C-alpha positions as CSV (number, residue, x, y, z in Angstrom):
1,M,111.4,300.3,165.0
2,T,109.7,301.7,162.0
3,G,110.5,305.2,160.8
4,R,108.0,307.8,159.4
5,V,106.3,306.9,156.2
6,H,105.8,309.5,153.4
7,L,103.4,309.0,150.6
8,Y,103.9,310.6,147.2
9,E,100.9,310.7,144.8
10,A,100.6,311.8,141.2
11,S,98.6,311.0,138.2
12,V,100.0,310.2,134.7
13,T,97.7,310.5,131.7
14,W,98.5,309.4,128.2
15,T,97.6,312.2,125.7
16,G,99.0,310.6,122.6
17,N,96.0,308.8,121.0
18,L,96.1,310.0,117.4
19,G,92.8,308.4,116.6
20,Q,94.0,304.8,116.1
21,G,94.9,304.0,119.7
22,T,97.7,301.5,119.9
23,S,96.8,299.7,116.7
24,K,100.5,299.5,115.8
25,Y,103.7,300.7,117.4
26,S,104.1,303.7,115.1
27,A,100.4,304.7,115.3
28,Y,100.4,306.6,118.5
29,D,102.3,309.5,120.1
30,R,104.2,308.9,123.4
31,S,103.0,312.2,125.0
32,H,101.7,312.1,128.5
33,V,101.2,314.5,131.4
34,A,102.2,314.0,135.0
35,R,100.2,315.9,137.6
36,V,100.8,316.5,141.2
37,D,98.1,318.4,143.1
38,G,99.0,322.1,143.5
39,K,101.9,322.0,141.0
40,P,102.2,322.8,137.3
41,D,101.7,319.9,134.9
42,L,104.8,318.2,133.5
43,A,104.6,317.3,129.8
44,L,106.5,314.0,129.1
45,S,107.2,311.8,126.2
46,A,109.5,308.8,125.5
47,D,113.1,309.1,124.6
48,P,113.4,309.9,120.9
49,A,115.1,306.5,120.4
50,F,111.6,305.1,121.3
51,L,109.6,307.5,119.0
52,G,109.3,310.2,121.7
53,N,109.3,313.9,121.4
54,R,112.8,315.4,121.8
55,A,111.3,318.6,123.1
56,M,109.8,316.9,126.2
57,Y,111.3,315.3,129.2
58,N,111.4,311.5,129.3
59,P,111.4,309.2,132.3
60,E,115.0,308.3,131.9
61,E,116.0,312.0,132.1
62,L,113.8,312.4,135.2
63,L,115.5,309.5,137.0
64,V,118.9,311.1,136.4
65,V,117.6,314.5,137.5
66,A,116.0,313.0,140.6
67,M,119.2,311.3,141.6
68,S,121.2,314.5,141.2
69,S,118.6,316.7,143.0
70,C,118.4,314.3,146.0
71,H,122.2,314.2,146.3
72,M,122.5,318.0,146.1
73,L,119.8,318.5,148.8
74,W,121.5,316.1,151.2
75,Y,124.9,317.6,150.5
76,L,123.7,321.1,151.2
77,H,122.1,319.9,154.4
78,L,125.3,318.2,155.6
79,C,127.4,321.2,154.7
80,A,125.2,323.5,156.7
81,N,125.5,321.1,159.7
82,S,129.3,321.0,159.3
83,K,129.6,324.8,159.0
84,I,130.8,324.6,155.4
85,L,129.5,327.6,153.5
86,V,128.5,326.6,150.0
87,G,128.3,329.5,147.6
88,A,127.6,327.6,144.4
89,Y,126.6,324.1,143.3
90,E,126.1,322.7,139.8
91,D,125.9,319.1,138.6
92,R,126.2,317.6,135.1
93,P,124.8,314.1,135.8
94,S,124.5,311.4,133.2
95,G,122.9,308.0,133.2
96,R,123.8,305.0,131.1
97,L,120.9,302.7,130.1
98,I,121.6,299.4,128.5
99,E,119.0,298.1,126.1
100,S,118.9,294.4,125.5
101,K,118.1,292.6,122.2
102,D,114.6,291.9,123.4
103,G,113.9,295.6,123.8
104,K,114.0,295.6,127.6
105,G,116.6,297.6,129.4
106,H,118.1,298.8,132.6
107,F,120.2,301.6,134.0
108,E,123.8,300.4,134.4
109,C,124.9,303.5,136.3
110,I,124.4,307.2,136.9
111,V,127.4,309.5,137.2
112,L,127.1,312.6,139.4
113,R,129.6,315.4,138.7
114,P,128.9,318.0,141.3
115,S,131.0,321.1,141.1
116,V,130.9,323.0,144.4
117,T,132.3,326.3,145.4
118,I,132.8,326.8,149.1
119,E,133.4,330.1,150.8
120,T,134.5,328.8,154.2
121,G,135.3,325.3,155.5
122,D,137.7,322.5,154.9
123,V,138.0,321.3,151.3
124,Q,138.7,317.6,152.3
125,E,135.6,317.7,154.6
126,A,133.6,319.1,151.8
127,L,134.7,316.3,149.5
128,R,134.0,313.7,152.2
129,L,130.4,315.0,152.7
130,H,129.6,313.9,149.1
131,Q,129.9,310.2,150.2
132,N,127.8,310.9,153.3
133,A,125.2,312.6,151.1
134,H,125.2,309.6,148.8
135,E,124.6,307.2,151.7
136,A,121.7,309.3,152.9
137,C,120.0,310.0,149.5
138,F,116.6,308.4,149.3
139,I,116.8,307.9,145.6
140,A,120.3,306.4,145.7
141,N,119.0,304.0,148.4
142,S,116.1,302.9,146.2
143,V,117.9,301.8,143.0
144,N,119.8,298.6,142.1
145,F,122.5,300.2,139.9
146,Q,125.8,301.9,140.6
147,V,125.9,305.6,141.4
148,I,129.3,307.1,140.7
149,L,130.5,310.3,142.4
150,E,133.0,312.6,140.6
151,P,132.8,315.7,142.8
152,S,135.1,318.8,142.5
153,I,135.5,321.5,145.1
154,Q,136.7,325.0,144.6
155,Q,137.4,327.3,147.5
156,V,137.0,331.0,147.2
157,P,140.4,332.5,147.9
158,K,140.7,334.4,151.2
159,A,141.1,338.1,150.6
């Protein structure tokens, strides 16, 4: 049985031609714009290690953010279904990219560090739901590297 299919479309346009095109590696800017209909443009560049603009988001950062965002959305959904009242959620994710000698590379892992404050519900169940969220996350299910979960749960003291 096939599930529902969702299509996501965007456009990505290079804006970094400085007049010489790609005549040499240092002759062009890495700036580009991602567009999705009905949403603000997203200015992007390469990582500064690859001659990108430090002030702009890069694809590697967006992958880390996408992983964290997907996990959070699933986690909040599962908590709502389990009657765990989440009052605050913050994550400080990081990704580790390994660059090989030939200049290619791959993500070795992304570490998610969600810090959650619950107002009602069981702390152990709140911790367990992180694994369930990971197993349901569309982004986590689409990558071939390890995603490490390091959650912490704080419970608001009962008055």
